[in-house]
N, C-alpha and C positions, 0 to 999 in steps of 0.2 A: 504494500500499499503506499501513496505516498504520503510525506509528512503535510500537514495542513497549512504550513507555510508555503511551501513548494505550490499547493493546489492555488492557494490566495493568489499567489505570484503570477501564476498561469493565467488565473481568471482575470487578473489585472490588467495583464498585457492582452487579452483576448479581447476585452471591453473597450480596453484603451484604443485598440486597433480599428475595432468595429463600430465605436461611437456613432459615427457619421452616418453610417449603413442603416444600424438601428434608429438613430434618428428619423431620419428621411422616411424609413418604414413607418415609423409610429404617426408620423405628420400625415403621410398618406393615408393612414388606416384613419384616423381621425376625421379628415378630408372625406373620405368616402362614406362614414358614418353620417356627418353633417349632411352630404347632399343625400343621401338616402333617406333622412329624417326629414328634409325638405321636399322631396319629390312624392 
C-alpha cells in the first residue's frame, strides 16, 4: 500500500494539473443545467 503522504502528493499534483479541465467541465455542466431549466 502507498503511504498517505504519497497519495496526497499524487492527488494534489493530479488536481493541480487538471484544475483547468475540471473547472471548464463544471462550468459547462452548470450552463447546460441552467439552459435546461430555462427551456
